[in-house]
VOTORKE-185337 format. One record per residue (C-alpha): residue in three letters; residue number from 1; x, y, z; chain. Coordinates in nm, 3 decimals. Layout:
<pts>
PT   type   seq         x         y         z   mol
PT    ALA   NUM         X         Y         Z     A
...
</pts>
This chain:
<pts>
PT   type   seq         x         y         z   mol
PT    UNK     1    -2.986     1.394     1.083     A
PT    UNK     2    -3.218     1.125     1.215     A
PT    UNK     3    -3.197     0.974     1.559     A
PT    UNK     4    -3.057     0.656     1.412     A
PT    UNK     5    -2.793     0.847     1.218     A
PT    UNK     6    -2.695     1.033     1.530     A
PT    UNK     7    -2.620     0.723     1.729     A
PT    UNK     8    -2.522     0.484     1.450     A
PT    UNK     9    -2.317     0.706     1.224     A
PT    UNK    10    -1.996     0.577     1.069     A
PT    UNK    11    -1.730     0.488     1.157     A
PT    UNK    12    -1.855     0.416     1.507     A
PT    UNK    13    -2.190     0.345     1.665     A
PT    UNK    14    -2.225     0.651     1.886     A
PT    UNK    15    -2.081     1.006     1.900     A
PT    UNK    16    -1.832     0.927     2.171     A
PT    UNK    17    -1.753     0.592     2.011     A
PT    UNK    18    -1.714     0.727     1.657     A
PT    UNK    19    -1.383     0.549     1.636     A
PT    UNK    20    -1.077     0.474     1.842     A
PT    UNK    21    -0.935     0.762     2.040     A
PT    UNK    22    -0.633     0.929     1.880     A
PT    UNK    23    -0.392     0.714     2.078     A
PT    UNK    24    -0.598     0.403     2.011     A
PT    UNK    25    -0.620     0.482     1.640     A
PT    UNK    26    -0.243     0.515     1.629     A
PT    UNK    27    -0.211     0.179     1.801     A
PT    UNK    28    -0.467     0.022     1.567     A
PT    UNK    29    -0.271     0.107     1.252     A
PT    UNK    30     0.077     0.074     1.404     A
PT    UNK    31     0.126    -0.299     1.350     A
PT    UNK    32     0.016    -0.325     0.983     A
PT    UNK    33     0.199    -0.007     0.883     A
PT    UNK    34     0.512    -0.103     1.075     A
PT    UNK    35     0.526    -0.451     0.924     A
PT    UNK    36     0.455    -0.309     0.581     A
PT    UNK    37     0.737    -0.056     0.614     A
PT    UNK    38     0.979    -0.320     0.741     A
PT    UNK    39     0.889    -0.550     0.454     A
PT    UNK    40     0.928    -0.272     0.198     A
PT    UNK    41     1.269    -0.185     0.340     A
PT    UNK    42     1.370    -0.551     0.335     A
PT    UNK    43     1.258    -0.597    -0.026     A
PT    UNK    44     1.443    -0.281    -0.131     A
PT    UNK    45     1.760    -0.404     0.041     A
PT    UNK    46     1.721    -0.743    -0.129     A
PT    UNK    47     1.680    -0.577    -0.469     A
PT    UNK    48     1.996    -0.369    -0.416     A
PT    UNK    49     2.193    -0.673    -0.302     A
PT    UNK    50     2.074    -0.881    -0.595     A
PT    UNK    51     2.159    -0.596    -0.832     A
PT    UNK    52     2.514    -0.585    -0.694     A
PT    UNK    53     2.579    -0.961    -0.697     A
PT    UNK    54     2.356    -1.049    -0.990     A
PT    UNK    55     2.082    -1.314    -1.015     A
PT    UNK    56     2.149    -1.680    -1.085     A
PT    UNK    57     1.952    -1.928    -1.294     A
PT    UNK    58     1.749    -1.644    -1.442     A
PT    UNK    59     1.530    -1.868    -1.661     A
PT    UNK    60     1.409    -2.058    -1.356     A
PT    UNK    61     1.342    -1.733    -1.171     A
PT    UNK    62     1.140    -1.595    -1.463     A
PT    UNK    63     0.937    -1.914    -1.492     A
PT    UNK    64     0.849    -1.927    -1.123     A
PT    UNK    65     0.785    -1.552    -1.120     A
PT    UNK    66     0.548    -1.580    -1.415     A
PT    UNK    67     0.343    -1.849    -1.242     A
PT    UNK    68     0.332    -1.641    -0.923     A
PT    UNK    69     0.215    -1.336    -1.118     A
PT    UNK    70    -0.056    -1.536    -1.296     A
PT    UNK    71    -0.166    -1.679    -0.963     A
PT    UNK    72    -0.197    -1.332    -0.811     A
PT    UNK    73    -0.393    -1.213    -1.112     A
PT    UNK    74    -0.635    -1.502    -1.049     A
PT    UNK    75    -0.668    -1.422    -0.680     A
PT    UNK    76    -1.003    -1.518    -0.529     A
PT    UNK    77    -1.197    -1.411    -0.222     A
PT    UNK    78    -1.290    -1.696     0.007     A
PT    UNK    79    -1.603    -1.692     0.224     A
PT    UNK    80    -1.532    -1.459     0.512     A
PT    UNK    81    -1.371    -1.198     0.289     A
PT    UNK    82    -1.025    -1.356     0.287     A
PT    UNK    83    -0.811    -1.298    -0.020     A
PT    UNK    84    -0.632    -1.609    -0.137     A
PT    UNK    85    -0.422    -1.704    -0.439     A
PT    UNK    86    -0.353    -2.080    -0.418     A
PT    UNK    87    -0.149    -2.093    -0.739     A
PT    UNK    88     0.073    -1.803    -0.636     A
PT    UNK    89     0.118    -1.947    -0.288     A
PT    UNK    90     0.215    -2.288    -0.426     A
PT    UNK    91     0.467    -2.141    -0.670     A
PT    UNK    92     0.612    -1.901    -0.410     A
PT    UNK    93     0.665    -2.166    -0.146     A
PT    UNK    94     0.779    -2.416    -0.408     A
PT    UNK    95     1.045    -2.172    -0.531     A
PT    UNK    96     1.168    -2.124    -0.175     A
PT    UNK    97     1.179    -2.501    -0.110     A
PT    UNK    98     1.337    -2.615    -0.437     A
PT    UNK    99     1.694    -2.734    -0.383     A
PT    UNK   100     1.759    -2.909    -0.715     A
PT    UNK   101     1.600    -2.849    -1.052     A
PT    UNK   102     1.654    -3.040    -1.374     A
PT    UNK   103     1.932    -3.245    -1.216     A
PT    UNK   104     2.126    -2.934    -1.110     A
PT    UNK   105     2.153    -2.763    -0.772     A
PT    UNK   106     1.922    -2.467    -0.721     A
PT    UNK   107     2.180    -2.201    -0.642     A
PT    UNK   108     1.952    -1.908    -0.567     A
PT    UNK   109     1.956    -1.776    -0.215     A
PT    UNK   110     1.688    -1.623     0.007     A
PT    UNK   111     1.757    -1.276    -0.134     A
PT    UNK   112     1.664    -1.384    -0.485     A
PT    UNK   113     1.357    -1.564    -0.353     A
PT    UNK   114     1.237    -1.244    -0.186     A
PT    UNK   115     1.292    -1.035    -0.498     A
PT    UNK   116     1.125    -1.282    -0.735     A
PT    UNK   117     0.821    -1.333    -0.512     A
PT    UNK   118     0.783    -0.961    -0.433     A
PT    UNK   119     0.814    -0.842    -0.793     A
PT    UNK   120     0.585    -1.116    -0.924     A
PT    UNK   121     0.326    -1.052    -0.652     A
PT    UNK   122     0.318    -0.679    -0.727     A
PT    UNK   123     0.295    -0.734    -1.103     A
PT    UNK   124     0.023    -0.994    -1.062     A
PT    UNK   125    -0.175    -0.761    -0.835     A
PT    UNK   126    -0.197    -0.491    -1.103     A
PT    UNK   127    -0.491    -0.650    -1.293     A
PT    UNK   128    -0.677    -0.695    -0.966     A
PT    UNK   129    -0.611    -0.331    -0.873     A
PT    UNK   130    -0.738    -0.214    -1.212     A
PT    UNK   131    -1.054    -0.418    -1.151     A
PT    UNK   132    -1.104    -0.238    -0.819     A
PT    UNK   133    -0.967    -0.512    -0.593     A
PT    UNK   134    -0.623    -0.393    -0.483     A
PT    UNK   135    -0.426    -0.634    -0.269     A
PT    UNK   136    -0.436    -0.535     0.100     A
PT    UNK   137    -0.103    -0.451     0.258     A
PT    UNK   138    -0.145    -0.733     0.507     A
PT    UNK   139    -0.199    -0.982     0.228     A
PT    UNK   140     0.125    -0.882     0.051     A
PT    UNK   141     0.315    -0.883     0.381     A
PT    UNK   142     0.199    -1.237     0.445     A
PT    UNK   143     0.275    -1.359     0.094     A
PT    UNK   144     0.627    -1.213     0.084     A
PT    UNK   145     0.709    -1.237     0.454     A
PT    UNK   146     0.622    -1.604     0.499     A
PT    UNK   147     0.810    -1.703     0.184     A
PT    UNK   148     1.112    -1.496     0.288     A
PT    UNK   149     1.121    -1.657     0.632     A
PT    UNK   150     1.104    -2.010     0.492     A
PT    UNK   151     1.367    -1.931     0.229     A
PT    UNK   152     1.599    -1.785     0.493     A
PT    UNK   153     1.561    -2.088     0.720     A
PT    UNK   154     1.608    -2.345     0.445     A
PT    UNK   155     1.863    -2.177     0.221     A
PT    UNK   156     2.073    -2.002     0.485     A
PT    UNK   157     2.033    -2.143     0.835     A
PT    UNK   158     1.986    -2.506     0.723     A
PT    UNK   159     2.186    -2.488     0.399     A
PT    UNK   160     2.453    -2.738     0.507     A
PT    UNK   161     2.188    -2.979     0.636     A
PT    UNK   162     2.002    -2.966     0.305     A
PT    UNK   163     2.317    -3.043     0.104     A
PT    UNK   164     2.404    -3.353     0.305     A
PT    UNK   165     2.048    -3.479     0.351     A
PT    UNK   166     1.924    -3.802     0.198     A
PT    UNK   167     1.610    -3.806    -0.013     A
PT    UNK   168     1.396    -3.911     0.284     A
PT    UNK   169     1.556    -3.653     0.513     A
PT    UNK   170     1.503    -3.385     0.249     A
PT    UNK   171     1.138    -3.481     0.217     A
PT    UNK   172     1.091    -3.456     0.594     A
PT    UNK   173     1.277    -3.124     0.608     A
PT    UNK   174     1.075    -2.969     0.326     A
PT    UNK   175     0.753    -3.098     0.483     A
PT    UNK   176     0.850    -2.939     0.814     A
PT    UNK   177     0.916    -2.608     0.638     A
PT    UNK   178     0.579    -2.624     0.463     A
PT    UNK   179     0.401    -2.699     0.790     A
PT    UNK   180     0.581    -2.406     0.951     A
PT    UNK   181     0.459    -2.180     0.672     A
PT    UNK   182     0.113    -2.327     0.725     A
PT    UNK   183     0.123    -2.205     1.087     A
PT    UNK   184     0.294    -1.870     1.033     A
PT    UNK   185     0.057    -1.744     0.764     A
PT    UNK   186    -0.263    -1.758     0.975     A
PT    UNK   187    -0.060    -1.618     1.264     A
PT    UNK   188     0.024    -1.308     1.063     A
PT    UNK   189    -0.336    -1.289     0.945     A
PT    UNK   190    -0.448    -1.297     1.309     A
PT    UNK   191    -0.204    -1.018     1.398     A
PT    UNK   192    -0.339    -0.798     1.121     A
PT    UNK   193    -0.699    -0.882     1.202     A
PT    UNK   194    -0.677    -0.808     1.574     A
PT    UNK   195    -0.456    -0.500     1.537     A
PT    UNK   196    -0.692    -0.349     1.280     A
PT    UNK   197    -0.995    -0.409     1.501     A
PT    UNK   198    -1.145    -0.647     1.247     A
PT    UNK   199    -1.291    -0.931     1.447     A
PT    UNK   200    -1.585    -1.046     1.251     A
PT    UNK   201    -1.696    -1.304     1.001     A
PT    UNK   202    -1.644    -1.077     0.705     A
PT    UNK   203    -1.953    -1.178     0.508     A
PT    UNK   204    -2.184    -0.886     0.581     A
PT    UNK   205    -1.974    -0.705     0.837     A
PT    UNK   206    -1.787    -0.422     0.679     A
PT    UNK   207    -2.045    -0.390     0.400     A
PT    UNK   208    -2.124    -0.023     0.339     A
PT    UNK   209    -2.480    -0.070     0.460     A
PT    UNK   210    -2.368    -0.224     0.786     A
PT    UNK   211    -2.096     0.019     0.880     A
PT    UNK   212    -1.724    -0.016     0.904     A
PT    UNK   213    -1.569    -0.330     1.039     A
PT    UNK   214    -1.443    -0.116     1.328     A
PT    UNK   215    -1.801    -0.069     1.450     A
PT    UNK   216    -1.830    -0.123     1.820     A
PT    UNK   217    -1.462    -0.132     1.908     A
PT    UNK   218    -1.440    -0.131     2.285     A
PT    UNK   219    -1.129    -0.055     2.481     A
PT    UNK   220    -1.101    -0.298     2.772     A
PT    UNK   221    -0.974    -0.184     3.111     A
PT    UNK   222    -0.599    -0.130     3.110     A
PT    UNK   223    -0.527    -0.414     3.353     A
PT    UNK   224    -0.717    -0.657     3.128     A
PT    UNK   225    -0.588    -0.530     2.793     A
PT    UNK   226    -0.286    -0.759     2.754     A
PT    UNK   227    -0.445    -1.093     2.854     A
PT    UNK   228    -0.757    -1.011     2.656     A
PT    UNK   229    -0.553    -0.915     2.349     A
PT    UNK   230    -0.357    -1.240     2.370     A
PT    UNK   231    -0.675    -1.441     2.409     A
PT    UNK   232    -0.829    -1.265     2.111     A
PT    UNK   233    -0.512    -1.313     1.905     A
PT    UNK   234    -0.501    -1.685     1.984     A
PT    UNK   235    -0.870    -1.722     1.908     A
PT    UNK   236    -0.829    -1.541     1.581     A
PT    UNK   237    -0.534    -1.765     1.489     A
PT    UNK   238    -0.747    -2.076     1.542     A
PT    UNK   239    -1.025    -1.921     1.333     A
PT    UNK   240    -0.786    -1.836     1.050     A
PT    UNK   241    -0.653    -2.194     1.053     A
PT    UNK   242    -1.007    -2.331     1.041     A
PT    UNK   243    -1.118    -2.089     0.769     A
PT    UNK   244    -0.829    -2.179     0.539     A
PT    UNK   245    -0.831    -2.551     0.617     A
PT    UNK   246    -0.969    -2.627     0.270     A
PT    UNK   247    -0.683    -2.447     0.095     A
PT    UNK   248    -0.362    -2.418     0.295     A
PT    UNK   249    -0.288    -2.789     0.353     A
PT    UNK   250    -0.327    -2.855    -0.020     A
PT    UNK   251    -0.099    -2.562    -0.100     A
PT    UNK   252     0.163    -2.686     0.146     A
PT    UNK   253     0.153    -3.042     0.008     A
PT    UNK   254     0.173    -2.927    -0.353     A
PT    UNK   255     0.460    -2.690    -0.279     A
PT    UNK   256     0.660    -2.978    -0.130     A
PT    UNK   257     0.570    -3.197    -0.428     A
PT    UNK   258     0.680    -2.917    -0.662     A
PT    UNK   259     1.015    -2.882    -0.487     A
PT    UNK   260     1.082    -3.257    -0.496     A
PT    UNK   261     0.958    -3.311    -0.852     A
PT    UNK   262     1.162    -3.018    -0.985     A
PT    UNK   263     1.473    -3.236    -0.986     A
PT    UNK   264     1.355    -3.490    -1.247     A
PT    UNK   265     1.102    -3.269    -1.430     A
PT    UNK   266     1.278    -2.934    -1.437     A
PT    UNK   267     1.050    -2.640    -1.521     A
PT    UNK   268     0.783    -2.881    -1.648     A
PT    UNK   269     0.694    -2.923    -1.283     A
PT    UNK   270     0.520    -2.585    -1.289     A
PT    UNK   271     0.239    -2.669    -1.534     A
PT    UNK   272     0.206    -3.015    -1.379     A
PT    UNK   273     0.158    -2.864    -1.032     A
PT    UNK   274    -0.064    -2.583    -1.163     A
PT    UNK   275    -0.335    -2.815    -1.296     A
PT    UNK   276    -0.466    -2.948    -0.960     A
PT    UNK   277    -0.432    -2.603    -0.803     A
PT    UNK   278    -0.641    -2.441    -1.077     A
PT    UNK   279    -0.905    -2.715    -1.046     A
PT    UNK   280    -0.922    -2.654    -0.672     A
PT    UNK   281    -0.935    -2.279    -0.727     A
PT    UNK   282    -1.225    -2.312    -0.969     A
PT    UNK   283    -1.419    -2.514    -0.714     A
PT    UNK   284    -1.346    -2.256    -0.445     A
PT    UNK   285    -1.460    -1.975    -0.674     A
PT    UNK   286    -1.792    -2.151    -0.735     A
PT    UNK   287    -1.833    -2.215    -0.364     A
PT    UNK   288    -1.767    -1.848    -0.288     A
PT    UNK   289    -2.020    -1.740    -0.551     A
PT    UNK   290    -2.284    -1.965    -0.396     A
PT    UNK   291    -2.212    -1.822    -0.051     A
PT    UNK   292    -2.234    -1.467    -0.187     A
PT    UNK   293    -2.575    -1.541    -0.340     A
PT    UNK   294    -2.680    -1.698    -0.012     A
PT    UNK   295    -2.586    -1.383     0.180     A
PT    UNK   296    -2.757    -1.155    -0.070     A
PT    UNK   297    -3.075    -1.357    -0.026     A
PT    UNK   298    -3.060    -1.311     0.351     A
PT    UNK   299    -3.007    -0.937     0.309     A
PT    UNK   300    -3.309    -0.920     0.080     A
PT    UNK   301    -3.523    -1.117     0.326     A
PT    UNK   302    -3.420    -0.882     0.607     A
PT    UNK   303    -3.574    -0.589     0.416     A
PT    UNK   304    -3.913    -0.753     0.367     A
PT    UNK   305    -4.052    -0.627     0.697     A
PT    UNK   306    -3.935    -0.274     0.614     A
PT    UNK   307    -4.100    -0.279     0.272     A
PT    UNK   308    -4.422    -0.423     0.414     A
PT    UNK   309    -4.439    -0.150     0.679     A
PT    UNK   310    -4.399    -0.381     0.978     A
PT    UNK   311    -4.072    -0.227     1.101     A
PT    UNK   312    -3.893     0.105     1.070     A
PT    UNK   313    -3.661     0.124     0.769     A
PT    UNK   314    -3.316    -0.010     0.852     A
PT    UNK   315    -3.421    -0.164     1.183     A
PT    UNK   316    -3.276    -0.508     1.108     A
PT    UNK   317    -2.946    -0.358     0.990     A
PT    UNK   318    -2.911    -0.145     1.303     A
PT    UNK   319    -2.989    -0.440     1.529     A
PT    UNK   320    -2.740    -0.651     1.333     A
PT    UNK   321    -2.463    -0.394     1.371     A
PT    UNK   322    -2.521    -0.350     1.742     A
PT    UNK   323    -2.551    -0.725     1.806     A
PT    UNK   324    -2.225    -0.789     1.622     A
PT    UNK   325    -2.052    -0.512     1.817     A
PT    UNK   326    -2.162    -0.676     2.141     A
PT    UNK   327    -2.063    -1.018     2.010     A
PT    UNK   328    -1.715    -0.899     1.918     A
PT    UNK   329    -1.678    -0.733     2.257     A
PT    UNK   330    -1.769    -1.064     2.423     A
PT    UNK   331    -1.519    -1.253     2.205     A
PT    UNK   332    -1.765    -1.471     2.017     A
PT    UNK   333    -1.601    -1.699     1.764     A
PT    UNK   334    -1.642    -1.645     1.392     A
PT    UNK   335    -1.906    -1.919     1.345     A
PT    UNK   336    -2.099    -1.779     1.643     A
PT    UNK   337    -2.084    -1.430     1.493     A
PT    UNK   338    -2.214    -1.565     1.164     A
PT    UNK   339    -2.514    -1.726     1.335     A
PT    UNK   340    -2.574    -1.407     1.532     A
PT    UNK   341    -2.555    -1.199     1.216     A
PT    UNK   342    -2.809    -1.406     1.027     A
PT    UNK   343    -3.041    -1.421     1.328     A
PT    UNK   344    -3.023    -1.043     1.374     A
PT    UNK   345    -3.106    -0.980     1.010     A
PT    UNK   346    -3.401    -1.220     1.014     A
PT    UNK   347    -3.528    -1.172     1.369     A
PT    UNK   348    -3.844    -0.979     1.268     A
PT    UNK   349    -3.944    -1.184     0.965     A
PT    UNK   350    -4.212    -1.354     1.176     A
PT    UNK   351    -4.398    -1.022     1.199     A
PT    UNK   352    -4.520    -1.080     0.844     A
PT    UNK   353    -4.765    -1.332     0.991     A
PT    UNK   354    -4.937    -1.065     1.201     A
PT    UNK   355    -5.271    -0.932     1.083     A
PT    UNK   356    -5.186    -0.583     1.209     A
PT    UNK   357    -4.832    -0.443     1.243     A
PT    UNK   358    -4.699    -0.375     1.591     A
PT    UNK   359    -4.655    -0.005     1.676     A
PT    UNK   360    -4.315     0.082     1.531     A
PT    UNK   361    -4.248    -0.289     1.489     A
PT    UNK   362    -4.130    -0.296     1.852     A
PT    UNK   363    -4.160    -0.650     1.985     A
PT    UNK   364    -4.029    -0.534     2.324     A
PT    UNK   365    -4.357    -0.347     2.377     A
PT    UNK   366    -4.573    -0.638     2.264     A
PT    UNK   367    -4.722    -0.898     2.494     A
PT    UNK   368    -4.501    -1.202     2.567     A
PT    UNK   369    -4.744    -1.420     2.373     A
PT    UNK   370    -4.717    -1.202     2.061     A
PT    UNK   371    -4.337    -1.181     2.087     A
PT    UNK   372    -4.313    -1.559     2.120     A
PT    UNK   373    -4.549    -1.607     1.825     A
PT    UNK   374    -4.342    -1.373     1.608     A
PT    UNK   375    -4.024    -1.560     1.702     A
PT    UNK   376    -4.182    -1.900     1.638     A
PT    UNK   377    -4.316    -1.799     1.297     A
PT    UNK   378    -3.983    -1.647     1.202     A
PT    UNK   379    -3.796    -1.959     1.312     A
PT    UNK   380    -4.037    -2.173     1.110     A
PT    UNK   381    -3.964    -1.971     0.796     A
PT    UNK   382    -3.588    -1.983     0.854     A
PT    UNK   383    -3.594    -2.356     0.922     A
PT    UNK   384    -3.749    -2.416     0.579     A
PT    UNK   385    -3.412    -2.332     0.422     A
PT    UNK   386    -3.277    -2.660     0.557     A
PT    UNK   387    -2.937    -2.510     0.642     A
PT    UNK   388    -3.014    -2.251     0.911     A
PT    UNK   389    -3.135    -2.470     1.196     A
PT    UNK   390    -2.900    -2.304     1.446     A
PT    UNK   391    -3.024    -1.960     1.342     A
PT    UNK   392    -3.383    -2.081     1.380     A
PT    UNK   393    -3.311    -2.197     1.735     A
PT    UNK   394    -3.155    -1.860     1.816     A
PT    UNK   395    -3.471    -1.688     1.693     A
PT    UNK   396    -3.689    -1.919     1.902     A
PT    UNK   397    -3.487    -1.842     2.216     A
PT    UNK   398    -3.464    -1.467     2.161     A
PT    UNK   399    -3.794    -1.367     2.331     A
PT    UNK   400    -3.718    -1.585     2.634     A
PT    UNK   401    -3.591    -1.426     2.952     A
PT    UNK   402    -3.228    -1.477     3.050     A
PT    UNK   403    -3.322    -1.736     3.311     A
PT    UNK   404    -3.539    -1.924     3.063     A
PT    UNK   405    -3.256    -1.920     2.809     A
PT    UNK   406    -3.022    -2.064     3.073     A
PT    UNK   407    -3.270    -2.339     3.149     A
PT    UNK   408    -3.299    -2.431     2.782     A
PT    UNK   409    -2.920    -2.430     2.744     A
PT    UNK   410    -2.869    -2.651     3.050     A
PT    UNK   411    -3.132    -2.893     2.923     A
PT    UNK   412    -2.940    -2.922     2.596     A
PT    UNK   413    -2.612    -3.028     2.760     A
PT    UNK   414    -2.511    -3.370     2.628     A
PT    UNK   415    -2.791    -3.377     2.374     A
PT    UNK   416    -2.683    -3.272     2.026     A
PT    UNK   417    -3.042    -3.279     1.905     A
PT    UNK   418    -3.174    -3.057     2.183     A
PT    UNK   419    -3.310    -2.715     2.101     A
PT    UNK   420    -3.034    -2.482     2.205     A
PT    UNK   421    -2.680    -2.498     2.337     A
PT    UNK   422    -2.448    -2.253     2.508     A
PT    UNK   423    -2.338    -2.074     2.190     A
PT    UNK   424    -2.698    -2.040     2.072     A
PT    UNK   425    -2.801    -1.911     2.415     A
PT    UNK   426    -2.532    -1.644     2.402     A
PT    UNK   427    -2.643    -1.541     2.055     A
PT    UNK   428    -3.008    -1.527     2.162     A
PT    UNK   429    -2.923    -1.323     2.472     A
PT    UNK   430    -2.717    -1.075     2.270     A
PT    UNK   431    -2.986    -1.048     2.005     A
PT    UNK   432    -3.251    -0.975     2.266     A
PT    UNK   433    -3.040    -0.700     2.421     A
PT    UNK   434    -2.963    -0.540     2.084     A
PT    UNK   435    -3.322    -0.562     1.960     A
PT    UNK   436    -3.482    -0.437     2.281     A
PT    UNK   437    -3.239    -0.146     2.304     A
PT    UNK   438    -3.317    -0.043     1.947     A
PT    UNK   439    -3.692    -0.081     2.007     A
PT    UNK   440    -3.683     0.121     2.329     A
PT    UNK   441    -3.461     0.389     2.179     A
PT    UNK   442    -3.689     0.446     1.881     A
PT    UNK   443    -4.012     0.415     2.085     A
PT    UNK   444    -3.928     0.733     2.279     A
PT    UNK   445    -3.727     0.949     2.039     A
PT    UNK   446    -3.529     1.239     2.175     A
PT    UNK   447    -3.178     1.357     2.261     A
PT    UNK   448    -3.150     1.119     2.558     A
PT    UNK   449    -3.346     0.828     2.413     A
PT    UNK   450    -3.048     0.596     2.429     A
PT    UNK   451    -2.983     0.687     2.793     A
PT    UNK   452    -3.342     0.613     2.893     A
PT    UNK   453    -3.340     0.288     2.697     A
PT    UNK   454    -3.016     0.175     2.858     A
PT    UNK   455    -3.136     0.266     3.207     A
PT    UNK   456    -3.452     0.064     3.156     A
PT    UNK   457    -3.253    -0.234     3.035     A
PT    UNK   458    -3.008    -0.216     3.325     A
PT    UNK   459    -3.301    -0.252     3.561     A
PT    UNK   460    -3.371    -0.584     3.388     A
PT    UNK   461    -3.023    -0.736     3.433     A
PT    UNK   462    -3.050    -1.101     3.530     A
PT    UNK   463    -3.410    -1.124     3.416     A
PT    UNK   464    -3.488    -1.076     3.136     A
PT    UNK   465    -3.140    -0.968     3.018     A
PT    UNK   466    -2.799    -1.134     3.018     A
PT    UNK   467    -2.576    -0.926     3.252     A
PT    UNK   468    -2.268    -0.963     3.031     A
PT    UNK   469    -2.455    -0.849     2.721     A
PT    UNK   470    -2.597    -0.546     2.900     A
PT    UNK   471    -2.256    -0.453     3.041     A
PT    UNK   472    -2.114    -0.476     2.691     A
PT    UNK   473    -2.394    -0.254     2.565     A
PT    UNK   474    -2.309    -0.008     2.842     A
PT    UNK   475    -1.954     0.014     2.713     A
PT    UNK   476    -2.086     0.086     2.365     A
PT    UNK   477    -2.343     0.349     2.457     A
PT    UNK   478    -2.231     0.698     2.565     A
PT    UNK   479    -2.318     0.792     2.920     A
PT    UNK   480    -2.499     1.108     2.815     A
</pts>
């Protein structure tokens, strides 16, 4: 076992941080498992009740269920690793919102909605499971749970209001239900994300080469646990809303249109509504493929210094994992984590301009002039992409001391074109801490290398290191 393997083994970064403690692990999985069990029990009860009373308007149920199943079979993965099935979501919510179809009242209740959506979602997930992409429990809980809640509100709680509503009132009511679903779905996604310890951008985090997504989980002090958890949950909810902003509003609007158009069009509304959804889904699939190629290119570039002998094998990956662990501990947003991730992977690419490799590739042991030159050359290469200007600025600021980074950040206030802002400063400070710790740890290998490296860095709190980043590193590194 190498020194790196000892302190960066999966599923956690260090021996004493190999994962949540037994109690913490139980807490981590409690929410998803509990919600999944409750949903399974609810679906089973709905199936039994529907079996006793019998379904109504079976042809309509089969038609909507077929579209939902096809939509689940065509499920895509959005950038950030989020599973999404726009066609299935539109048909599910449309089935829950439909009050009249083909000139006749839609007599199905919330129980039938739950059964149809659940059965169709499971059937549609089978092809994906065969292809090695089984639907996560949280995804199914969200798909069925959100639809069930909207169906219960509209078809049970507000049933009398729907019957007596005018066309305009019905439109407003259905729109309100769709907006509610639009808010609940990312809320459930945030609950699953925070309870599972997954607080990352999902592009490279969680990849087998970068460790589990639980890497670097840090348990806050007990007195700060609740407010911090709520802050993280709220932040994650905003991020989920932003990440799905290209899809969810369109799904909500089309589901309302489906429910309203079902009255004059009958079941023909399903193919009519499916066409724009499939066009949108095709565009999203192409966008996701481009992003995946983009990320693979960055991963390949990060290995160039290893292959050329300028850095130890895996150095960029280890720095990336540690930097992201610190970033998650400090509650960086998803876009900030993405910038930090790319910067960590590419932070040593400027070493390729050196005539002679640095000993061990350790920039922390190089002269300030050499470190600045490496950062500048790396930023110049990254800036040539035309789309990574923020990452380039993070690389430029990385070799600066904490005080110098603060000065650059303050100079950028109110100037959008300035080199650096607060988020870039935080990323640069975290990257410097992660890189210097890795350099110092590998420069003096041994059983207590990480302790000596951390002690040396703690002596540099305030200058050159960001105190918050070092304190976060202290929580990640074992004391002995």
